C-alpha positions as CSV (number, residue, x, y, z in Angstrom):
1,M,159.9,101.2,-240.2
2,K,159.2,104.6,-238.7
3,S,157.8,106.2,-235.6
4,L,154.1,106.9,-235.3
5,F,152.8,109.9,-233.4
6,V,149.2,110.9,-232.5
7,E,148.0,113.9,-230.5
8,L,144.5,115.1,-229.6
9,Q,144.8,118.8,-228.8
10,T,141.8,119.9,-226.8
11,E,140.3,122.5,-224.5
12,E,141.6,122.2,-220.9
13,L,141.2,118.6,-219.7
14,P,140.0,117.9,-216.1
15,P,143.2,118.0,-214.0
16,K,142.3,115.1,-211.7
17,A,141.7,112.8,-214.6
18,L,144.5,114.0,-217.0
19,K,147.2,111.5,-216.0
20,K,144.9,108.5,-216.1
21,L,143.4,109.7,-219.4
22,S,146.7,110.3,-221.2
23,E,148.1,107.0,-220.0
24,A,145.0,105.1,-221.1
25,F,145.0,106.8,-224.5
26,A,148.6,105.8,-225.2
27,A,148.0,102.2,-223.9
28,G,144.8,101.9,-226.0
29,V,146.5,102.9,-229.3
30,H,149.5,100.7,-228.5
31,K,147.3,97.7,-227.7
32,S,145.2,98.0,-230.8
33,L,148.3,98.4,-233.1
34,A,149.9,95.4,-231.5
35,A,146.7,93.3,-232.0
36,Q,146.9,94.3,-235.7
37,S,150.5,93.1,-235.9
38,M,151.8,96.6,-236.7
39,L,154.6,96.5,-234.1
40,T,157.8,94.7,-233.6
41,E,159.6,93.5,-230.5
42,A,161.7,96.6,-230.6
43,S,158.7,98.9,-230.6
44,T,158.4,101.3,-227.6
45,V,155.5,103.5,-226.4
46,K,155.6,106.9,-224.7
47,A,152.5,108.7,-223.4
48,Y,152.2,112.5,-223.4
49,G,149.7,114.4,-221.2
50,A,149.3,118.1,-220.6
51,P,146.3,120.4,-219.8
52,R,145.4,120.8,-223.5
53,R,146.6,117.6,-225.1
54,M,147.2,113.9,-224.8
55,G,149.3,112.0,-227.2
56,V,151.4,108.9,-227.9
57,L,154.7,108.1,-229.7
58,I,155.3,104.6,-230.8
59,T,158.6,103.6,-232.4
60,E,159.3,100.9,-235.0
61,V,155.9,100.8,-236.5
62,L,155.4,98.8,-239.7
63,E,154.1,100.6,-242.8
64,K,151.9,97.5,-243.4
65,S,151.3,94.5,-241.3
66,P,152.5,91.1,-242.7
67,D,150.3,89.1,-245.0
68,K,149.0,86.1,-243.0
69,E,148.0,82.7,-244.0
70,F,144.7,81.7,-242.5
71,E,142.2,78.8,-242.5
72,Q,138.5,79.3,-242.6
73,R,136.2,76.4,-241.8
74,L,133.2,76.4,-244.1
75,V,130.6,73.6,-243.8
76,P,130.7,69.8,-243.3
77,V,131.5,67.9,-246.5
78,R,128.1,66.1,-246.4
79,V,126.4,69.5,-246.4
80,G,128.7,71.3,-248.9
81,L,129.0,68.7,-251.6
82,D,126.3,66.7,-253.4
83,A,126.6,63.1,-254.4
84,E,128.6,64.1,-257.5
85,G,131.1,66.1,-255.5
86,K,129.7,69.5,-256.7
87,P,129.1,72.4,-254.4
88,T,125.7,72.7,-252.9
89,A,123.8,76.0,-252.5
90,A,124.8,76.0,-248.8
91,L,128.5,76.0,-249.6
92,T,128.1,78.6,-252.4
93,K,126.2,80.9,-250.1
94,K,128.7,80.5,-247.2
95,M,131.7,81.2,-249.5
96,A,130.0,84.3,-250.9
97,A,129.2,85.6,-247.5
98,L,132.9,85.3,-246.6
99,G,134.1,86.8,-249.9
100,I,135.9,83.6,-250.8
101,T,136.3,82.8,-254.5
102,A,137.8,79.4,-255.0
103,D,137.2,76.1,-256.8
104,V,136.0,73.2,-254.8
105,S,139.1,71.3,-255.6
106,E,141.1,74.0,-253.7
107,L,139.3,73.3,-250.5
108,K,140.8,71.0,-247.9
109,R,139.0,68.3,-246.0
110,V,139.7,68.2,-242.2
111,N,138.2,65.8,-239.7
112,D,137.3,67.5,-236.5
113,G,136.5,64.3,-234.6
114,K,132.8,64.5,-235.4
115,N,132.5,65.5,-239.1
116,E,134.7,65.9,-242.1
117,Q,134.8,69.7,-242.7
118,L,135.5,71.7,-245.8
119,V,138.3,74.3,-245.0
120,Y,139.6,77.1,-247.2
121,T,143.2,78.1,-246.8
122,G,144.1,81.6,-248.0
123,I,146.3,84.6,-247.5
124,R,144.9,87.6,-245.7
125,A,146.5,90.8,-246.9
126,G,148.3,93.0,-244.3
127,V,146.8,96.2,-243.0
128,A,148.2,99.6,-244.0
129,V,149.3,102.0,-241.3
130,K,146.4,104.4,-242.1
131,D,143.7,101.8,-241.6
132,A,145.4,100.3,-238.5
133,L,145.7,103.7,-236.9
134,Q,142.1,104.6,-237.7
135,K,141.0,101.5,-235.9
136,A,143.4,102.0,-233.0
137,L,142.2,105.6,-232.4
138,E,138.6,104.4,-232.4
139,D,139.4,101.6,-230.0
140,A,141.4,103.8,-227.7
141,V,138.9,106.6,-227.5
142,K,136.1,104.2,-226.8
143,A,137.9,102.6,-223.9
144,L,139.0,105.9,-222.2
145,P,138.1,106.2,-218.5
146,I,136.3,109.5,-219.0
147,P,134.9,110.8,-215.6
148,K,132.1,112.9,-217.2
149,V,131.3,113.0,-221.0
150,M,130.8,116.4,-222.6
151,N,128.6,117.0,-225.6
152,Y,129.7,119.6,-228.1
153,Q,129.0,120.7,-231.7
154,L,131.4,120.3,-234.6
155,A,132.2,123.2,-236.9
156,D,129.4,122.2,-239.2
157,G,127.0,123.5,-236.6
158,V,124.9,120.3,-236.9
159,T,126.8,117.3,-235.7
160,T,127.1,116.7,-232.0
161,V,129.8,114.5,-230.6
162,Q,130.8,113.3,-227.1
163,F,134.2,113.5,-225.5
164,V,135.8,114.6,-222.3
165,R,136.5,118.1,-223.8
166,P,136.2,119.6,-227.3
167,V,139.1,118.5,-229.6
168,K,140.6,121.3,-231.6
169,H,143.4,119.7,-233.6
170,L,144.3,116.1,-234.6
171,V,147.9,115.3,-235.4
172,A,148.9,112.0,-236.9
173,L,152.4,111.5,-238.3
174,Y,154.2,108.4,-239.6
175,G,157.7,109.6,-239.7
176,E,157.4,112.9,-241.6
177,D,154.2,111.9,-243.4
178,I,150.7,112.8,-242.3
179,V,148.5,109.7,-241.7
180,D,145.1,110.4,-243.3
181,V,142.8,109.5,-240.4
182,E,139.8,111.3,-239.0
183,M,138.3,111.7,-235.5
184,F,135.7,114.1,-234.0
185,G,135.1,115.6,-237.4
186,L,138.8,116.5,-237.8
187,K,141.2,115.4,-240.5
188,A,144.6,114.7,-239.3
189,G,147.4,117.1,-240.0
190,R,150.7,118.2,-238.5
191,T,149.4,121.4,-236.9
192,T,148.8,121.8,-233.2
193,M,148.6,124.6,-230.6
194,G,151.4,125.6,-228.2
195,H,151.2,127.3,-224.8
196,R,148.0,129.3,-224.5
197,F,149.9,132.5,-223.4
198,E,153.6,131.9,-224.2
199,S,153.6,130.6,-227.8
200,A,152.9,132.1,-231.2
201,G,149.8,129.9,-231.6
202,E,149.7,127.2,-234.2
203,I,152.8,125.0,-234.6
204,D,153.7,122.5,-237.3
205,I,155.3,119.3,-236.2
206,A,157.9,118.2,-238.8
207,S,158.0,114.5,-237.8
208,A,156.8,112.0,-235.2
209,D,160.2,111.9,-233.5
210,T,160.5,115.7,-233.2
211,Y,157.2,116.4,-231.4
212,E,158.5,116.7,-227.9
213,E,161.4,118.9,-228.8
214,T,159.3,121.1,-231.1
215,M,156.7,121.6,-228.4
216,R,159.3,122.5,-225.8
217,E,161.2,125.0,-228.0
218,K,158.5,126.5,-230.1
219,G,155.3,125.8,-228.2
220,H,156.7,126.4,-224.6
221,V,155.0,123.1,-223.6
222,M,156.5,120.2,-221.7
223,A,154.2,117.5,-223.0
224,D,155.9,114.7,-221.1
225,Y,153.8,114.4,-217.9
226,A,156.5,112.7,-215.8
227,A,159.3,115.1,-216.9
228,R,157.0,118.1,-216.2
229,R,156.2,116.8,-212.8
230,E,159.8,116.2,-212.0
231,M,160.6,119.8,-213.0
232,L,157.6,121.1,-210.8
233,V,158.8,119.2,-207.7
234,K,162.3,120.6,-208.2
235,L,161.1,124.1,-208.6
236,L,158.8,123.8,-205.5
237,H,161.6,122.5,-203.3
238,E,164.0,125.2,-204.5
239,A,161.5,127.9,-203.8
240,A,160.7,126.5,-200.4
241,E,164.3,126.2,-199.4
242,K,165.0,129.8,-200.6
243,A,162.1,131.0,-198.4
244,G,163.5,129.1,-195.4
245,G,160.7,126.5,-195.2
246,T,159.9,122.9,-195.8
247,L,157.2,122.1,-198.3
248,I,153.8,120.5,-197.4
249,A,153.2,118.8,-200.7
250,P,150.8,115.8,-200.9
251,E,151.4,113.6,-203.9
252,D,147.8,114.2,-205.2
253,L,148.2,118.0,-205.0
254,I,151.5,117.8,-207.0
255,D,149.7,115.7,-209.6
256,E,146.8,118.2,-209.8
257,A,149.1,121.2,-210.0
258,N,151.1,119.4,-212.7
259,S,147.9,118.8,-214.6
260,L,147.1,122.5,-214.6
261,T,150.1,123.9,-216.3
262,E,152.0,123.1,-219.5
263,W,155.2,124.7,-218.3
264,P,155.3,125.2,-214.5
265,V,156.5,128.4,-212.8
266,V,156.7,128.6,-209.1
267,Y,156.3,131.8,-207.0
268,V,156.2,132.4,-203.3
269,S,153.5,134.6,-201.7
270,E,152.4,135.2,-198.1
271,F,149.5,136.0,-195.8
272,E,149.2,138.0,-192.6
273,E,150.7,136.3,-189.5
274,K,147.5,136.9,-187.5
275,F,145.9,134.0,-189.4
276,L,148.3,131.6,-187.8
277,A,146.1,131.8,-184.7
278,V,143.6,129.7,-186.6
279,P,144.2,125.9,-186.3
280,E,146.8,125.0,-189.0
281,E,144.7,122.2,-190.4
282,C,142.1,124.8,-191.4
283,L,144.7,127.0,-193.1
284,I,146.4,124.1,-194.9
285,L,143.1,122.6,-196.1
286,T,141.9,126.1,-197.3
287,M,145.1,126.7,-199.2
288,Q,145.4,123.2,-200.7
289,T,141.7,122.6,-201.6
290,N,140.6,126.0,-202.8
291,Q,143.7,127.5,-204.2
292,K,146.1,124.5,-204.9
293,Y,148.8,126.3,-202.9
294,F,151.7,124.5,-201.2
295,P,152.1,125.7,-197.5
296,M,155.4,125.5,-195.7
297,R,156.7,124.8,-192.3
298,D,159.7,126.5,-190.6
299,A,162.7,124.7,-189.0
300,Q,160.7,124.1,-185.8
301,G,157.9,122.4,-187.7
302,K,155.5,125.4,-187.3
303,L,153.3,126.5,-190.2
304,M,154.7,129.6,-191.9
305,N,152.7,132.5,-193.3
306,R,154.3,131.9,-196.7
307,F,153.3,129.4,-199.4
308,C,154.3,128.3,-202.9
309,L,152.0,128.8,-205.8
310,V,152.2,127.3,-209.3
311,S,151.6,129.5,-212.3
312,H,151.8,128.9,-216.1
313,I,153.2,132.4,-216.8
314,H,156.7,133.7,-216.7
315,A,155.9,137.2,-215.6
316,T,158.0,140.1,-217.0
317,D,157.9,141.8,-213.6
318,G,159.3,138.7,-211.8
319,G,155.8,137.7,-210.7
320,K,155.1,140.6,-208.4
321,E,151.6,141.1,-209.7
322,I,150.9,137.3,-209.5
323,V,152.3,137.1,-206.0
324,A,150.2,140.2,-204.9
325,G,147.1,138.9,-206.5
326,N,147.3,135.5,-204.9
327,A,148.0,137.1,-201.5
328,R,144.7,139.0,-201.9
329,V,142.8,135.9,-202.8
330,V,144.2,133.8,-200.0
331,R,143.5,136.6,-197.5
332,A,139.8,136.4,-198.3
333,R,139.9,132.6,-197.9
334,L,141.7,132.7,-194.6
335,A,139.5,135.4,-193.3
336,D,136.5,133.1,-193.8
337,A,138.3,130.3,-191.9
338,E,139.2,132.7,-189.1
339,F,135.5,133.9,-188.9
340,F,134.3,130.3,-188.8
341,Y,136.7,129.4,-186.1
342,K,136.0,132.4,-183.9
343,Q,132.3,131.9,-184.3
344,D,132.5,128.2,-183.4
345,C,134.5,128.9,-180.3
346,Q,131.7,131.0,-178.9
347,T,129.6,127.9,-178.5
348,T,130.6,124.8,-176.6
349,L,130.6,121.3,-178.1
350,E,128.3,120.1,-175.4
351,S,125.7,122.7,-176.3
352,R,125.8,121.4,-179.9
353,V,125.0,117.8,-178.9
354,P,121.2,118.2,-178.9
355,G,121.5,119.4,-182.5
356,L,122.7,116.0,-183.6
357,S,119.0,114.8,-183.4
358,H,118.5,116.9,-186.6
359,V,121.4,115.2,-188.5
360,V,120.2,112.1,-190.3
361,Y,122.4,109.0,-189.9
362,H,120.3,106.3,-191.5
363,N,116.5,106.0,-192.2
364,K,116.4,102.7,-190.3
365,L,118.9,103.6,-187.6
366,G,117.8,107.1,-186.7
367,S,119.7,110.4,-186.3
368,Q,123.3,111.1,-185.3
369,G,121.9,111.9,-181.8
370,E,120.4,108.5,-181.4
371,R,123.5,106.9,-182.8
372,M,125.6,108.9,-180.3
373,L,123.7,107.3,-177.4
374,R,124.5,103.8,-178.8
375,V,128.1,104.6,-179.3
376,K,128.3,106.0,-175.8
377,A,127.0,102.8,-174.3
378,I,129.3,100.6,-176.4
379,A,132.3,102.9,-175.6
380,R,131.8,102.5,-171.9
381,A,131.6,98.7,-172.1
382,V,134.6,98.5,-174.4
383,A,136.6,100.8,-172.1
384,E,135.9,98.5,-169.2
385,K,137.2,95.5,-171.2
386,I,140.4,97.1,-172.4
387,G,141.3,99.0,-169.2
388,A,140.4,102.5,-170.3
389,D,138.6,105.1,-168.2
390,P,134.9,104.4,-168.9
391,V,133.7,107.8,-167.8
392,K,136.1,109.6,-170.2
393,A,135.2,107.2,-172.9
394,E,131.5,108.0,-172.4
395,R,132.2,111.7,-172.5
396,A,134.3,111.5,-175.6
397,A,131.5,109.5,-177.3
398,E,129.0,112.1,-176.3
399,L,131.1,114.9,-177.9
400,A,132.7,113.0,-180.9
401,K,130.1,114.0,-183.5
402,A,129.2,117.5,-182.1
403,D,131.6,119.3,-184.5
404,L,129.3,118.2,-187.4
405,R,127.2,121.2,-186.2
406,T,130.0,123.7,-186.5
407,L,130.6,126.2,-189.3
408,M,134.1,125.0,-190.0
409,V,133.1,121.4,-190.5
410,G,130.1,122.5,-192.5
411,E,132.6,124.2,-194.9
412,F,135.3,121.6,-194.7
413,P,133.8,118.1,-193.9
414,E,137.4,116.7,-194.1
415,L,138.0,118.4,-190.7
416,Q,135.5,116.2,-188.8
417,G,137.1,115.2,-185.5
418,I,140.1,117.4,-186.0
419,M,138.0,120.5,-185.2
420,G,136.2,118.6,-182.5
421,E,139.6,118.2,-180.7
422,Y,140.4,121.9,-180.9
423,Y,136.9,122.9,-179.6
424,A,137.0,120.3,-176.8
425,R,140.3,121.6,-175.7
426,H,139.1,125.2,-175.9
427,D,136.1,124.1,-173.8
428,G,138.4,122.7,-171.1
429,E,137.6,119.1,-171.6
430,A,140.1,116.5,-170.4
431,E,143.1,116.0,-172.7
432,E,142.2,112.3,-173.2
433,V,138.6,113.3,-174.2
434,A,139.8,115.9,-176.7
435,Q,142.3,113.5,-178.2
436,A,139.6,110.8,-178.5
437,V,137.2,113.1,-180.3
438,S,139.8,113.6,-183.0
439,Q,141.2,110.1,-183.2
440,H,138.0,108.0,-183.0
441,Y,137.9,108.1,-186.8
442,L,141.2,106.3,-187.0
443,P,142.3,104.3,-188.9
444,R,140.7,106.1,-191.8
445,F,142.3,104.0,-194.5
446,A,144.7,101.0,-195.0
447,G,148.0,101.7,-193.4
448,D,146.7,104.7,-191.5
449,V,147.9,105.3,-187.9
450,L,145.9,104.0,-185.0
451,P,144.5,105.9,-182.0
452,D,147.1,106.7,-179.3
453,G,145.6,106.3,-175.9
454,P,143.2,103.8,-174.3
455,V,140.2,106.2,-174.3
456,A,140.7,107.1,-178.0
457,T,141.1,103.4,-178.8
458,A,137.9,102.4,-176.9
459,L,135.9,105.1,-178.7
460,A,137.4,104.2,-182.1
461,I,136.4,100.6,-181.6
462,A,133.0,101.5,-180.3
463,D,132.3,103.9,-183.3
464,K,133.2,101.2,-185.8
465,L,131.3,98.4,-183.9
466,E,128.1,100.5,-183.8
467,T,128.3,101.0,-187.6
468,L,129.0,97.3,-188.3
469,A,126.4,95.9,-185.9
470,G,123.7,98.4,-187.0
471,M,124.2,97.7,-190.7
472,F,124.4,94.0,-190.3
473,G,121.4,94.1,-188.0
474,I,119.3,95.7,-190.8
475,G,120.7,93.4,-193.5
476,Q,123.0,96.0,-195.1
477,M,126.0,93.7,-195.6
478,P,128.6,94.4,-198.3
479,T,127.9,92.5,-201.5
480,G,130.6,91.9,-204.2
481,D,132.4,95.1,-204.8
482,K,129.7,97.2,-203.2
483,D,130.4,98.5,-199.8
484,P,128.7,102.0,-199.5
485,F,129.1,102.2,-195.7
486,A,132.8,101.1,-195.8
487,L,132.1,98.2,-193.5
488,R,135.2,96.3,-194.7
489,R,137.4,99.3,-193.7
490,H,135.6,99.5,-190.3
491,A,136.2,95.8,-189.7
492,L,139.9,96.0,-190.6
493,G,140.2,99.0,-188.3
494,V,138.9,97.0,-185.4
495,L,141.1,94.1,-186.2
496,R,144.2,96.2,-186.4
497,M,143.5,97.8,-183.1
498,L,142.9,94.4,-181.4
499,I,146.1,92.9,-182.9
500,E,148.6,95.8,-183.1
501,K,147.7,97.1,-179.6
502,N,147.7,93.6,-178.2
503,L,144.3,94.0,-176.6
504,T,143.2,91.1,-174.5
505,V,139.4,91.5,-175.1
506,K,138.0,88.8,-177.4
507,L,136.2,89.6,-180.6
508,D,133.0,87.7,-179.7
509,E,132.8,89.8,-176.5
510,L,132.9,93.0,-178.6
511,V,130.3,91.7,-181.0
512,A,128.0,90.7,-178.1
513,I,128.4,94.2,-176.6
514,A,127.5,95.9,-179.9
515,F,124.4,93.8,-180.5
516,A,123.2,94.1,-176.9
517,V,122.9,97.9,-177.7
518,E,121.9,97.8,-181.3
519,T,119.1,95.2,-181.0
520,K,117.2,97.7,-178.8
521,V,116.5,99.7,-182.0
522,E,113.3,98.6,-183.7
523,G,114.0,96.6,-186.8
524,V,117.5,95.6,-185.9
525,T,118.1,91.9,-185.4
526,D,121.0,90.0,-183.8
527,A,123.4,89.2,-186.6
528,S,126.3,88.3,-184.3
529,E,127.2,85.1,-186.2
530,A,127.2,86.9,-189.6
531,L,129.3,89.8,-188.3
532,T,131.8,87.4,-186.6
533,H,132.2,85.5,-189.9
534,F,132.7,88.8,-191.7
535,F,135.5,89.8,-189.2
536,F,137.2,86.4,-189.8
537,D,136.9,86.9,-193.6
538,R,138.6,90.3,-193.2
539,L,141.2,88.8,-190.9
540,R,141.9,86.1,-193.5
541,V,142.6,88.7,-196.2
542,M,144.6,90.8,-193.7
543,M,146.9,87.9,-192.9
544,R,147.3,86.8,-196.5
545,E,148.4,90.4,-197.3
546,A,150.9,90.1,-194.4
547,G,152.6,87.4,-196.4
548,Y,151.2,84.1,-195.0
549,T,150.0,81.3,-197.3
550,A,146.4,80.4,-197.6
551,Q,147.1,77.0,-195.9
552,E,148.8,78.7,-192.9
553,V,146.0,81.2,-192.4
554,D,143.4,78.5,-192.8
555,A,145.1,76.3,-190.2
556,V,145.3,79.1,-187.6
557,L,141.8,80.6,-188.2
558,A,140.2,77.1,-188.2
559,K,140.5,77.2,-184.4
560,H,138.0,80.1,-184.3
561,D,140.0,81.7,-181.4
562,T,138.5,85.1,-180.8
563,D,141.6,86.3,-178.9
564,L,142.9,87.9,-182.1
565,A,145.9,89.6,-180.5
566,Q,147.6,86.1,-180.6
567,T,146.9,85.5,-184.3
568,P,150.1,87.0,-185.8
569,K,152.2,85.1,-183.2
570,K,150.5,81.9,-184.0
571,L,150.9,82.4,-187.8
572,A,154.5,83.2,-187.4
573,A,154.9,80.0,-185.4
574,V,153.1,77.9,-188.0
575,H,155.2,79.5,-190.8
576,K,158.3,78.5,-188.9
577,F,156.9,75.0,-188.2
578,M,156.3,74.4,-191.9
579,Q,160.1,74.8,-192.5
580,L,160.9,71.9,-190.2
581,P,161.6,68.6,-192.0
582,E,159.1,66.8,-189.7
583,S,156.2,69.2,-190.5
584,A,154.9,67.5,-193.6
585,S,154.7,64.1,-192.0
586,L,153.1,65.4,-188.8
587,A,150.5,67.4,-190.8
588,A,149.6,64.3,-192.9
589,A,149.4,62.2,-189.7
590,N,147.2,64.8,-188.1
591,K,144.9,64.7,-191.1
592,R,144.6,60.9,-190.8
593,I,143.9,61.2,-187.1
594,A,141.2,63.8,-187.7
595,N,139.5,61.5,-190.2
596,I,139.6,58.6,-187.7
597,L,138.2,60.7,-184.9
598,K,135.5,62.1,-187.1
599,K,134.2,58.6,-187.9
600,S,134.2,57.8,-184.2
601,A,132.8,61.2,-183.0
602,D,129.9,59.5,-181.1
603,V,132.2,57.0,-179.3
604,Q,132.8,57.8,-175.6
605,T,136.4,57.3,-174.5
606,G,138.0,57.8,-171.2
607,E,141.5,58.3,-170.1
608,V,144.3,56.2,-171.7
609,D,144.8,53.0,-169.7
610,K,148.5,52.1,-169.9
611,E,147.7,48.5,-169.1
612,L,145.7,48.2,-172.4
613,L,148.7,49.3,-174.5
614,V,149.9,46.0,-175.9
615,E,151.8,46.9,-179.1
616,E,155.3,48.3,-178.8
617,A,154.5,51.2,-181.2
618,E,151.5,52.4,-179.1
619,K,153.5,52.1,-175.9
620,R,156.3,54.1,-177.4
621,L,153.9,56.8,-178.6
622,H,152.3,57.0,-175.2
623,D,155.7,57.4,-173.5
624,V,157.0,60.1,-175.9
625,L,153.7,61.9,-175.7
626,G,153.9,61.8,-171.9
627,D,157.4,63.2,-171.9
628,H,156.7,66.1,-174.3
629,E,153.1,67.0,-173.4
630,P,153.9,69.0,-170.2
631,I,156.7,71.0,-172.0
632,A,154.4,71.7,-174.9
633,K,151.6,72.9,-172.7
634,L,154.0,75.2,-170.7
635,F,155.1,76.8,-174.0
636,Y,151.5,77.3,-175.0
637,E,150.5,78.9,-171.7
638,K,153.4,81.3,-172.0
639,G,152.4,82.2,-175.5
640,E,155.6,80.8,-177.0
641,Y,153.9,79.1,-179.9
642,E,157.0,78.5,-181.9
643,G,158.5,76.5,-179.1
644,M,155.3,74.6,-178.5
645,L,155.2,73.4,-182.1
646,A,158.9,72.5,-182.1
647,T,158.2,70.1,-179.2
648,L,156.0,68.1,-181.5
649,T,158.9,67.1,-183.8
650,P,160.0,64.1,-181.6
651,L,156.5,62.7,-182.1
652,K,157.1,62.1,-185.9
653,D,158.7,58.6,-185.7
654,P,156.5,57.3,-182.9
655,V,153.4,58.5,-184.8
656,D,154.6,56.9,-188.1
657,A,155.4,53.7,-186.3
658,F,151.9,53.7,-184.6
659,F,150.1,53.9,-187.9
660,A,152.4,51.3,-189.5
661,D,152.1,48.7,-186.7
662,V,148.9,49.3,-184.8
663,M,145.3,48.5,-185.8
664,V,143.2,51.3,-184.3
665,N,139.8,49.7,-185.1
666,S,140.6,46.5,-183.2
667,E,137.9,43.9,-182.8
668,D,138.6,44.1,-179.1
669,E,136.4,47.0,-178.0
670,K,138.6,47.9,-175.0
671,L,141.7,48.1,-177.1
672,R,139.9,50.1,-179.8
673,L,138.5,52.7,-177.2
674,N,141.9,53.0,-175.6
675,R,143.7,53.6,-178.9
676,L,141.0,56.2,-179.8
677,A,141.6,57.9,-176.4
678,L,145.4,58.0,-177.2
679,L,144.7,59.6,-180.6
680,K,142.4,62.1,-179.0
681,R,145.0,63.1,-176.5
682,L,147.6,63.4,-179.3
683,Y,145.2,65.3,-181.5
684,S,144.4,67.8,-178.8
685,L,148.0,68.5,-178.1
686,M,149.0,68.8,-181.8
687,N,146.2,71.2,-182.6
688,R,146.5,73.7,-179.8
689,V,148.0,76.4,-182.0
690,A,146.5,75.5,-185.3
691,E,144.6,72.7,-187.2
692,L,147.8,71.1,-188.5
693,S,145.7,68.8,-190.8
694,R,145.0,71.8,-193.0
695,L,148.7,72.1,-193.7
696,A,148.8,68.7,-195.3
697,I,149.3,68.8,-199.1
């Protein structure tokens, strides 16, 4: 057994897709070879990915897969053999189609429960490594997650093929031997290309196991994506530390920079300090998005006028020309940002609000200007509910989308809200208003921070509610995986704010506020019930992800309590209750009570009459219930749900005895109604926190 190596050497691959493509290629080849029984338990797989190549090294690959015994069902005996036991035309035709040459006497007869079948048992020859790899390559390439396919012509000038980028060389080695496979009009060899600028050009790979070392030493290429990334991160931090700064390095930017170089080299350049007067978000976004630079902060956390850049050239002059060239490039970029900012500051946000009527929001819901008026009305009502300043909430709602009409946001849409805060502060707006303009988009994604103050929270809730109510009102609910308006994210944002900020406003009140405004728009209907269900579906997912079981979540949400701030506390209490030894019995009893009461739903019962309690078991249940009921209710009113559920445990034995000794459906109507009244009282107490019957296994 030897190692098997394959490389597709290409033109520069798309950097944002490189990691996923290279990993998928390696996984695809490995999966196909495994399916063809070419690998052993000791086989390992390693993916390679660099700007101009993706490859895979698999160890312990068989030269030929094992021969395998197989059975092939042919036709029923009654169809395949005539009265004399000779093969019929149907059997002969079937065997010919399958390439089977055997005498009828060699066929087995197997009863499948319906018919007696003729079965051929034979040996299937193993697959040679060449044939297995050819199939593996075709399988892997076909399954690649290519973001955009490119058409290109082969060397014959006639044939057109499709791939992510033109393939220049195909390397396929089994140990030291070339595997004779073909792809993209290329025959496999051992020759590939090294670094575009820092290698001698074509390089021969001696064996599968020496690829990585050969490319590093002769080709000046670090083909291992993870090792190259680790080296890049180390170089970036070393350069930043030497420059006296701390790196601003998002993971996705590191990945992209790593996918742009085959051997990273890091230099430090700078820009004029005057540009630091521009909001730092603009400078950082300009450098990261347009130039793939890594900005730095000083010891005080302020943005520096220096940045790290990643190159793929070891310059003989120490990088002076590269540093100077990048300084010139970034100067032009930052000058544009400075111009946009200064121009924007000459016009107030308030004066831009009328322009929102020219920004389309949705063809059925009007412009951003019309939407702003709806958000404004919702924000005021929400602010009043959560104790925020309604006047400031209205003002923030009025200005929140105005930065869409600025030059800076027009150039960098990612700065929506952020620039609005700067411009609002520049215009002299109240700090809470400026803050709300920026934070009303929060949370933007799962795990994102929430808005800080009450005004920002009121506006963030209002903005998301308007979107949800409007879209549900015109029938644009999410379906399956499709959620083009991010309604699930909006719903989760509202839920998180209600729960994590412990807001006392109820969900149904918020939904009612939103639809009271939205239904004034022509064509928008009141979809309160559907939206409320949607919120509870999202809440169910949210709580499951928090670690609670489906039963626990179902039990708490079955109460349909729209005071969602209490939901996590109730779930924690139910989770704790489930660990008590009495919980299973109480849950089962609760389920039994629920079924009894359901059958007697139309029966009118009054208060429990102690004089009508004749059995010892029902008297005892009544007494124990009377002793613990006030304590349980007190715990509940204080929001101490764990304590409330714990007070139910002494009821276990009396409840068990009641069902063992007492006939609820007595022929005596007075006794029956009194016992139902007792069970109703018990059921009401037991299910204050959650529907315990849903915890029964």
